[in-house]
N, C-alpha and C positions, 0 to 999 in steps of 0.2 A: 504494500500500500504506500502511495507516495506521501512523503513528508511535506507538510505545508510550507516549511522553511525554504524549500527549493534549493537546497545545498547540493553542490556537485563536487566530488573529489576527482581529480585527474591524476592518474598514476603515469608519470612520464612528463618531464618538462622540456622536451625537445621541440623540434619544428612542429610536429603534428599536435602535440599536447597544447603548446602555446597558441597555435592558431585556432584550435577548438575553443580555448578559453576566450580569445578575442571575438570569435563569431558568437559565442554565447552572450557576451556582454552587449554586443550590438543588437541582439534580439530583445533584450530587456526582460527575459523570463526567469532569470536566475538571481537569487539574493546573495549567494555566497559561493565562491570557487576556491578550492584548496588544492595546491600543487603538492604532490608527493613524489619525491625522486631521491635516489641514492646519492645524487650530487646535490646536497642541501643548499650550498651557495647559489647554484644555478636556479634551483626551484624558487628561492627567495628573490633572485634578480628578475626572473620572468614574472613573478607575482607583482613585484614592485612596478615593473614597466607597464604591465596591463592595468594595474590599479591607477596609474597616472592617466591612461586612456579612458578609464571608467568615469573620470570626472566630466567627460564630454558626452556621455551616453544618456539615454532617455530616463533611466531609472538607476537609483543607487545600488551598488553591488560591492560586497567585500571580496577582495582578491588577496590571498595570502598563501604562504607555504605552511605545511604541517606534516603530520605523520599518519600512520594507518589508524590510529585511534580516532582520527577525524572522519573516518568512514562510518563510524557507528551511527551517527544521526544524518548521514547523507541520503538523499533521495536516489541519486544515480552516481555510480562510479564509472568513469571512463578509463579504459585500459589502453594507454597510448605508449607504453614502454616497449623497448625492443631495439633492434638494430636496423637503421634505415637502409633501403636499397641503394646500391651503387650502380653507376652506369653499366649496362650489360647484364645485371642480375635480374632474375625473375623474383617474384614475391616468395616463391617456394625455396629459393636459394638461401633466404634468410632464416629458414625454419630452425636449424640447429641452434644458432645464437639466441633466437627468440624464445625457444623452449627453455633454455638455460636461465633466461631472465624470468620466465614465468615461474620456475621452480622456487625462485627467491621471493615471489609475490604471494603465492598460494596460501601459505600458512598465516602470515600476518593479516592478509585480507580476510581469510576465513575466521580468524580469531578476533577480528575487530568488532564483531557484533552487527555488521552491516546487514540490512534486511531489504534493501532496495533492488534496483535493476542495474546489472552490469552490462555495459556496452563495450565490446572489444573492437579496437581499431588496429592493434598490432598485427603485422603480417607474419605468416600467411593467415589472413583473417578467419577463414573457415576452420582451419586446423586449430588455431589458438582458441577460438570460441568453444570448440568441441573439447579441447584439452582442459580448459578452465572449468567448464561445467562439470565434466566427469571427475576431476580431481578435487573440486571444492564440494561437489555433491548438492548443488542447488537445483531447484525446480527449473524445468526447461524454459518456462516463460520469462524467467528472470535473467537468463544469460544468452546473449546473441551478439552478433557482430553487425557492423554496417553493411556487410555483404556486398551485394551488387548495386547498392544505391548510387555509388559514385560511377560505376560502369553505366548505369541507366542514364545518369546525367550526361555522360559523355556520348552515349548513343543518341540522346535527344539533340545534342549539339551537332553531331555529324549529320543527322537528318535535316536539321535546320539549315546547315550550310549547303547541303545538296539540293534542297527543294525551295529554300527561301521562305519557309513558314516558321513563325516564332516557336521556339522550343516548348513554350507553355501550352501550345495547342496540339502537341504531339503526345499521344498516349502509347506507351510502350514499356517493356521491361527487358533488362538483361538478366539472365538466370545462370545458375551454376556457380562455378568457382569465381571468386574475386581474383581473376588472374587470366592467364593466357588460354585457358580452355573454356572460358565463358561462352554462352551461346545466346542467340536471340530468337525468340519465337515470333517470327515475322507474321505468322497467321493471326497474331493478337495485336498487331500494330494498327493504330487508327489515327487519323488526322482530322481534328474537329469532329470526332465521333464517327467518321466514315472509314471503313477498313482500307488499309493500304493497297491490298490486292485489287479491290474494286477501282480505286483511283488510278492504279497503273494501267488498267484496261480502258477506263473512260478518258484519261488524259495522258496518252502515251508520250506526247511531246514534253511533258514535265515529269510525271511520276514514272512513266515507262522507261525513262533513261536511267533510273536508279540501278546501280550495280550493288546488289545486296551482299555479295562477297566482300566488296570494298568497304561497305558499311560495317560489317562484322570485323574486318581486319583493322580498320581505323579505331573502332571502339576498344579493341583489345590492346592497341599499341600507343594510344594517346598518352597513357601514364608513363611509358618508357621514354617517349619523346620529351616529356617534361623533365624526367630524371636526367636524361642526357644533356638537357639544356641548362639545368640549375642544381642538379644533385638532390632534389627533394620535391615532393608534392605536399602541399599544405593547405592552400586556400580552399580547394574543392572539398577535401575531406572535412575540413573545419566547418564548412557550411552544411555538409551532410549531417554531421553530428548535431549541430545546433537545431536543424530542422527536426531531427529525430527526438531530441529532448523536448522540443515544443509539442510534438505529438503526444508525448508521455505526460508532460505537465498539464496540458489542457484536455487530457483524456479524449483525444480527437477521434479515436477509432478509425485512423487513417491507414490506407493500404500503402505499404512501403516494401521495397525489395530488401530484405535483411537475411543474414545467414542464420537460419533457425534450425533446430533439431527436427528432423523428419522421422516419423514413426509410422510409416506405411504410405504417406502421401507421395505421389509421383513414383510409387513402386520402390521407395528407398526407406531404409531404416538405419538408426544409429549413426546418423551423419548430419553435420551442420552444412548447409548449402544455401546459396542465394535463391530465395523464392519470395513471391508476394505474401505479405502477412499483415493482419490487422494489428495496429499498435495503439495501445491505450495506457491508462495510468499504471497498470501492473505489468507492462511490457507486452509480450506477444499474447494476443487474445485468440487468434485463429490463423491457420495457414490457408491461403487461397490456392486451390489446385486448378491450374489452367488445363484445358484439354489440348494437349499437344498433338501435332501430326506425327506420323510414324518416324519421319526423318528428324523432327525436333526432339522427340523422345530419345532417339538414339544419341543425338549430340548431348542432350542433358545427362544421359547415363554415362557417357564417356567422361564428361566433366566431373561427375560424382565419383567415378573410379579414380581419377587423379587425386581428388581430395582424400578418398578412402585409403589409398596407398600411403599418402603422407601422414594421415592420422595414425596408421600402423607404425610408420617409422618414428613418429614423435613419441610414441609410448616406449620406444627402445632407447631413447636418449637419456 
């Protein structure tokens, strides 16, 4: 149950954690943000810098550094600790280092008395969400990752650039791994409420020119383009996290693509993977199961297999 104080603890004060905090204060939905990091001077410095910016925001917010005991009365804990990707690395390449970091977090977080929602951002996001839920032992609705929410935002941007329609008028999801095996159920893409495949037939001069393989490729590789250009991604994921927090704090019952535990949905069990889910005050309320075509189901299963293999490897680290 969400704490009315709307306090958020962010574990990890690096690029991602700090941009999550900044996005949160711009939304005005948070009353207190606490940074927790093994590098305490850095956590304090990030908190101080963002606290200065908070003076110009619409609502007052306390931003400070702290420790795991601050999780006790937090409504949401954001897990942003880990090792950032380097140019040329996939998210899965960071798994070994990230799991070793998680091992240091599990016990103090579990023993803190925290009873809220844990949102995992650390990569590989699907594997980390599964690992944390399993080793802490919390209910499945309380532990999930941002999953394919950022992939979906990138997909909308690609569509917008290709067809000249505002991304907010495009309804679509990226599913599967938050990574290179993600897939797009094009049969469920609509623009202004009209199915993409219908528009491709009716307006071949505009929509018929779409190269769907190119759309998928660009959606998968945008993140690496950003990493290659500046060694990190931060603004996009920070905005995703703030939007997800808003859905929880306002009990919006909003459908978002998150990495949730599947227990039979989509034919999958015991695996965290990016799928549409209803998000409310207690976290995940329901998994939305799309009816995929045969080819889409195959691609989804292949992506799940990539995650499953790395879940198995993570347990051996």
